[in-house]
LUMZABA-690788 format. One record per residue (C-alpha): residue number from 0; x, y, z. Coordinates in pm, 1 decimal, always signed. Layout:
N
     i         xx         yy         zz
   NUM          X          Y          Z
...
! end
This chain:
313
     i         xx         yy         zz
     0     -582.2    +1343.9   +22377.9
     1     -890.9    +1143.1   +22474.2
     2    -1229.8    +1274.1   +22577.9
     3    -1143.2    +1212.9   +22942.8
     4     -881.3    +1488.7   +22928.7
     5    -1133.9    +1730.3   +22780.9
     6    -1377.8    +1645.8   +23058.5
     7    -1106.8    +1710.5   +23318.1
     8    -1028.6    +2046.6   +23157.1
     9    -1397.1    +2144.9   +23153.8
    10    -1443.2    +2028.5   +23513.0
    11    -1138.5    +2228.0   +23625.9
    12    -1261.9    +2542.1   +23449.9
    13    -1609.4    +2509.8   +23601.1
    14    -1467.0    +2445.3   +23949.1
    15    -1246.3    +2752.6   +23925.5
    16    -1538.4    +2963.8   +23801.4
    17    -1753.7    +2856.7   +24096.7
    18    -1477.1    +2914.5   +24352.5
    19    -1399.0    +3254.5   +24199.0
    20    -1751.7    +3371.0   +24278.5
    21    -1662.1    +3349.7   +24646.7
    22    -1301.1    +3470.0   +24614.8
    23    -1390.7    +3807.0   +24766.6
    24    -1471.5    +3634.7   +25095.5
    25    -1133.4    +3462.3   +25119.1
    26     -840.7    +3580.7   +25327.5
    27     -626.0    +3794.8   +25094.5
    28     -303.4    +3627.8   +25204.4
    29     -430.6    +3275.9   +25138.2
    30     -584.8    +3391.5   +24811.9
    31     -249.4    +3533.5   +24704.7
    32      -67.7    +3208.8   +24786.1
    33     -330.1    +3013.0   +24592.3
    34     -277.5    +3232.4   +24286.6
    35      +98.7    +3176.2   +24325.1
    36      +28.6    +2802.3   +24310.7
    37     -155.9    +2840.5   +23980.3
    38     +130.2    +3044.7   +23830.0
    39     +392.1    +2795.2   +23950.1
    40     +193.2    +2505.4   +23803.9
    41     +211.2    +2675.7   +23463.3
    42     +586.9    +2724.5   +23501.2
    43     +655.0    +2371.4   +23624.4
    44     +439.1    +2195.7   +23362.8
    45     +587.1    +2402.7   +23078.6
    46     +941.2    +2327.2   +23199.4
    47     +847.6    +1960.7   +23230.2
    48     +786.3    +1954.6   +22854.2
    49    +1149.7    +2059.0   +22802.1
    50    +1329.6    +1881.2   +23085.6
    51    +1098.2    +1589.1   +23150.5
    52     +938.4    +1483.7   +22823.1
    53    +1211.3    +1590.2   +22581.0
    54    +1509.0    +1512.6   +22806.0
    55    +1682.4    +1851.6   +22786.7
    56    +1817.8    +2045.2   +23084.0
    57    +1718.3    +2410.5   +23087.4
    58    +1832.3    +2638.8   +23368.9
    59    +1692.9    +2961.1   +23226.6
    60    +1316.2    +2915.7   +23243.1
    61    +1276.2    +3220.2   +23467.2
    62    +1424.9    +3423.8   +23182.0
    63    +1128.9    +3338.8   +22957.7
    64     +896.4    +3424.0   +23245.1
    65    +1069.0    +3761.8   +23273.9
    66    +1034.2    +3832.2   +22900.1
    67     +661.5    +3758.2   +22908.2
    68     +611.6    +3946.0   +23233.5
    69     +787.8    +4262.4   +23119.7
    70     +617.8    +4255.4   +22778.5
    71     +270.4    +4227.8   +22932.0
    72     +351.5    +4482.9   +23202.8
    73     +486.9    +4741.0   +22958.7
    74     +184.0    +4705.0   +22729.2
    75      -40.7    +4736.5   +23032.7
    76     +127.3    +5060.9   +23141.3
    77     +121.0    +5205.2   +22788.0
    78     -237.3    +5126.5   +22693.1
    79     -418.1    +5017.9   +23011.8
    80     -544.9    +5366.2   +23097.9
    81     -721.8    +5391.9   +22760.8
    82     -914.0    +5066.0   +22801.7
    83    -1276.9    +5085.8   +22920.4
    84    -1342.7    +4884.4   +23238.0
    85    -1571.4    +4643.6   +23054.1
    86    -1297.8    +4555.9   +22806.3
    87    -1032.5    +4487.4   +23073.7
    88    -1056.0    +4104.4   +23050.6
    89    -1011.1    +4113.8   +22672.4
    90     -720.1    +4356.4   +22706.2
    91     -558.4    +4133.7   +22968.5
    92     -595.8    +3828.0   +22746.5
    93     -431.7    +4017.3   +22458.5
    94     -130.2    +4134.1   +22659.6
    95      -86.7    +3786.5   +22809.7
    96      -84.3    +3642.6   +22459.7
    97     +164.6    +3910.0   +22351.6
    98     +389.6    +3823.7   +22644.2
    99     +369.7    +3455.1   +22557.3
   100     +451.8    +3518.0   +22190.7
   101     +752.8    +3738.1   +22267.3
   102     +877.7    +3475.8   +22513.4
   103     +826.8    +3207.8   +22246.3
   104    +1036.6    +3412.1   +22003.3
   105    +1303.5    +3433.8   +22272.0
   106    +1286.1    +3057.3   +22308.5
   107    +1329.8    +3021.6   +21934.6
   108    +1625.2    +3261.4   +21935.4
   109    +1793.5    +3062.2   +22211.6
   110    +1686.1    +2722.4   +22086.6
   111    +1795.0    +2726.8   +21724.2
   112    +2167.2    +2791.8   +21784.4
   113    +2202.8    +2605.0   +22113.4
   114    +1986.9    +2292.9   +22107.1
   115    +2240.5    +2094.4   +21912.5
   116    +2418.5    +2091.5   +22245.3
   117    +2343.3    +1831.0   +22510.7
   118    +2346.0    +1788.9   +22886.0
   119    +2569.6    +2023.4   +23084.3
   120    +2655.5    +2236.6   +22780.8
   121    +2289.6    +2314.1   +22712.8
   122    +2234.6    +2388.5   +23082.1
   123    +2518.5    +2642.4   +23076.7
   124    +2380.3    +2813.0   +22764.9
   125    +2029.3    +2845.1   +22910.2
   126    +2175.2    +2964.6   +23240.4
   127    +2364.5    +3234.8   +23051.7
   128    +2047.9    +3335.5   +22866.9
   129    +1855.2    +3375.2   +23191.4
   130    +2124.3    +3596.1   +23341.0
   131    +2155.9    +3806.5   +23023.8
   132    +1781.2    +3872.2   +23026.8
   133    +1789.6    +3970.1   +23393.9
   134    +2081.8    +4211.8   +23343.3
   135    +1916.7    +4368.6   +23035.9
   136    +1599.7    +4441.7   +23232.2
   137    +1805.1    +4563.6   +23526.7
   138    +1994.7    +4819.0   +23316.7
   139    +1715.3    +4937.7   +23085.1
   140    +1566.0    +5255.2   +23230.4
   141    +1258.6    +5242.7   +23006.2
   142    +1171.7    +4911.7   +23176.7
   143    +1221.2    +5050.6   +23526.7
   144    +1585.1    +4955.0   +23569.7
   145    +1680.0    +4799.7   +23902.2
   146    +1367.7    +4939.2   +24071.1
   147    +1140.9    +4758.9   +23824.8
   148     +799.7    +4844.4   +23685.7
   149     +526.8    +4969.0   +23917.4
   150     +173.1    +5100.0   +23889.8
   151      +24.5    +4787.1   +23733.9
   152     -343.5    +4702.2   +23759.4
   153     -444.9    +4386.7   +23946.5
   154     -588.6    +4192.6   +23654.3
   155     -475.6    +3848.7   +23774.0
   156     -723.8    +3662.2   +23989.6
   157     -799.2    +3304.6   +24089.8
   158     -992.6    +3231.4   +23771.4
   159     -720.2    +3358.5   +23537.6
   160     -444.2    +3170.2   +23720.7
   161     -612.9    +2831.6   +23740.1
   162     -797.7    +2832.5   +23408.8
   163     -466.3    +2904.1   +23235.4
   164     -293.7    +2642.9   +23453.7
   165     -555.8    +2385.5   +23349.1
   166     -516.5    +2492.4   +22985.9
   167     -137.4    +2452.8   +23009.7
   168     -171.2    +2102.4   +23151.7
   169     -423.5    +2013.0   +22883.2
   170     -216.8    +2145.7   +22591.6
   171     +107.6    +1982.8   +22709.4
   172      -70.4    +1651.4   +22776.7
   173     -241.4    +1659.1   +22436.9
   174      +87.0    +1737.0   +22267.0
   175     +288.7    +1465.8   +22439.8
   176      +21.8    +1199.8   +22390.6
   177      -42.1    +1284.3   +22025.7
   178     +116.0    +1109.1   +21730.3
   179     +346.8    +1405.6   +21680.3
   180     +433.0    +1403.2   +22050.1
   181     +586.4    +1057.8   +22026.4
   182     +883.9    +1243.9   +21880.4
   183     +950.6    +1423.3   +22211.0
   184     +957.4    +1091.0   +22393.9
   185    +1175.9     +931.3   +22126.2
   186    +1427.6    +1216.3   +22156.9
   187    +1418.7    +1181.4   +22534.8
   188    +1480.5     +805.8   +22522.7
   189    +1755.0     +792.6   +22259.5
   190    +1847.9    +1068.2   +22015.7
   191    +2063.0     +838.2   +21801.2
   192    +1784.1     +583.8   +21760.0
   193    +1534.6     +864.0   +21692.8
   194    +1760.4    +1003.1   +21419.8
   195    +1795.1     +657.3   +21266.5
   196    +1414.4     +640.0   +21242.8
   197    +1401.2     +967.8   +21050.8
   198    +1320.2    +1198.1   +21340.5
   199    +1499.7    +1534.2   +21360.3
   200    +1594.3    +1569.1   +21730.5
   201    +1687.6    +1936.5   +21696.0
   202    +1343.8    +2021.9   +21553.1
   203    +1166.3    +1856.2   +21845.5
   204    +1395.3    +2025.8   +22096.4
   205    +1325.6    +2366.0   +21943.2
   206     +949.8    +2302.5   +21939.0
   207     +959.2    +2198.9   +22305.2
   208    +1160.6    +2508.5   +22392.7
   209     +927.2    +2743.0   +22204.4
   210     +609.7    +2596.0   +22356.4
   211     +761.4    +2586.9   +22705.1
   212     +877.3    +2947.5   +22668.9
   213     +531.1    +3054.7   +22545.4
   214     +357.3    +2928.1   +22858.4
   215     +635.0    +3066.0   +23078.7
   216     +571.9    +3406.0   +22919.8
   217     +201.2    +3381.6   +22998.5
   218     +288.3    +3289.6   +23358.3
   219     +511.1    +3598.0   +23369.2
   220     +220.9    +3819.9   +23262.9
   221       +1.6    +3668.5   +23532.7
   222     +279.5    +3717.5   +23786.9
   223     +327.9    +4083.0   +23693.1
   224      -41.0    +4167.4   +23732.2
   225      -60.3    +3971.9   +24056.6
   226     +239.2    +4122.2   +24237.2
   227     +191.1    +4467.6   +24074.0
   228     +567.1    +4530.3   +24100.5
   229     +803.5    +4367.5   +23853.9
   230    +1172.6    +4360.2   +23948.4
   231    +1461.4    +4184.8   +23771.6
   232    +1568.2    +4020.0   +24097.6
   233    +1247.6    +3815.7   +24087.9
   234    +1378.6    +3624.5   +23785.8
   235    +1730.7    +3537.4   +23892.4
   236    +1912.7    +3203.6   +23875.3
   237    +1756.3    +3078.6   +24199.1
   238    +1410.8    +3135.4   +24054.9
   239    +1492.7    +2903.6   +23764.8
   240    +1631.1    +2649.1   +24010.9
   241    +1298.3    +2650.6   +24197.3
   242    +1117.9    +2540.3   +23882.2
   243    +1379.8    +2275.0   +23806.5
   244    +1337.5    +2135.8   +24158.8
   245     +960.1    +2117.4   +24106.0
   246    +1011.2    +1908.7   +23792.4
   247    +1270.7    +1679.4   +23947.9
   248    +1082.4    +1635.9   +24273.3
   249     +758.0    +1564.7   +24091.1
   250     +921.7    +1311.6   +23861.2
   251    +1062.8    +1392.7   +23518.3
   252     +785.2    +1360.6   +23262.7
   253     +514.9    +1296.7   +23525.7
   254     +258.9    +1574.0   +23493.3
   255      +60.8    +1482.3   +23805.6
   256     +379.0    +1466.8   +24013.2
   257     +504.2    +1798.8   +23881.5
   258     +172.5    +1964.6   +23970.2
   259     +188.7    +1820.1   +24322.2
   260     +550.5    +1933.4   +24361.8
   261     +456.0    +2285.5   +24246.0
   262     +184.4    +2298.5   +24511.7
   263     +413.8    +2164.2   +24786.5
   264     +709.4    +2390.8   +24705.1
   265     +483.6    +2697.4   +24687.2
   266     +305.2    +2630.0   +25015.4
   267     +601.2    +2494.9   +25213.9
   268     +791.7    +2826.0   +25249.4
   269     +472.2    +2992.0   +25371.9
   270     +426.5    +2729.5   +25642.1
   271     +784.6    +2790.9   +25753.8
   272     +752.0    +3167.7   +25795.1
   273     +717.8    +3122.2   +26171.3
   274    +1079.8    +3006.3   +26184.0
   275    +1203.3    +3349.7   +26073.6
   276    +1575.2    +3338.9   +25984.0
   277    +1581.6    +2959.4   +25983.3
   278    +1298.3    +2928.8   +25731.4
   279    +1509.6    +2879.0   +25419.2
   280    +1750.6    +2645.6   +25600.1
   281    +1461.7    +2420.8   +25703.9
   282    +1309.0    +2450.3   +25356.1
   283    +1635.0    +2339.9   +25195.3
   284    +1675.7    +2050.3   +25439.3
   285    +1322.7    +1929.4   +25366.9
   286    +1393.5    +1933.7   +24993.7
   287    +1713.1    +1733.4   +25052.7
   288    +1521.1    +1478.7   +25261.7
   289    +1248.5    +1448.4   +24996.5
   290    +1505.4    +1399.9   +24721.5
   291    +1692.6    +1138.2   +24924.6
   292    +1370.7     +954.2   +25008.1
   293    +1231.4     +974.0   +24652.7
   294    +1520.1    +1050.4   +24414.2
   295    +1312.2     +926.9   +24121.4
   296    +1034.5    +1177.5   +24201.4
   297     +714.4    +1167.1   +24400.1
   298     +509.4    +1009.2   +24121.4
   299     +780.9     +814.9   +23941.0
   300     +613.9     +481.3   +24011.2
   301     +275.2     +584.5   +23871.7
   302     +162.0     +461.4   +23532.6
   303      +64.5     +760.3   +23324.1
   304      -51.6     +567.9   +23021.7
   305     +196.8     +751.6   +22805.5
   306     +264.6     +561.9   +22488.5
   307     +620.6     +490.2   +22388.7
   308     +590.6     +445.7   +22014.2
   309     +773.5     +696.1   +21798.8
   310     +663.9     +853.2   +21471.9
   311     +838.0     +773.3   +21149.5
   312     +893.4    +1130.2   +21040.7
! end
């Protein structure tokens, strides 16, 4: 990635740090929605690596979020009381990393046997994985069962959410635009041609799945310590569909569009709360209208500067 991307990352981190200084003066409701936006950006951008850049179709991304969320939450409940207040940020970073790593291992476990599949078959496998994860958490009493985990500390704030969102965007952009990352695009464009050039499509699919799952796990840890209650129902099939819609609406493989779609689809339901029982009907109709008006995605016509050359190994 070029120096411009590093400058954008630094600028985003500094902007978030400055805004966070005044976060205590913000309305708590609006602050909560803003943190939700940061978490959803992480989820959408990480899924875009799988669905958009690599051309797969995963319907179980909320499952990886659940794995990371429950891992971080359980570690927080087990060891959080023993951590001095001054060491809380370091502890939070460690449990977020742990959640991301366990989610990445889950991605590897799902990816290795299933990513030789394509299209609808892969979608069904990932859908099954997401539901299996949800049912396991729902029936495991040590993880709270159907009532979920409670009693979590509020570690997640504006700075954590958006610095990690900026880092996710930076890492995925660096990866896709690197020499190695040409392989993801080659697999997306034509697996047969990529194989003929010496590229192993399955390896690139697994790598995309593992990296996407890692960031989804981190988003799950942020989510757990933002909502303070972690229930299996929060990671059901419809939750995965929300992230898929963000990627499709934003434009497959278009990072800027996916970020914009994540913001829109997080804020839109909140604007529609005044319509009470009709809120989700109106929300669904608006999504249908947007998809009919821009089926190729909001940013599909933008030039991202993404190179199309593929590596030779």
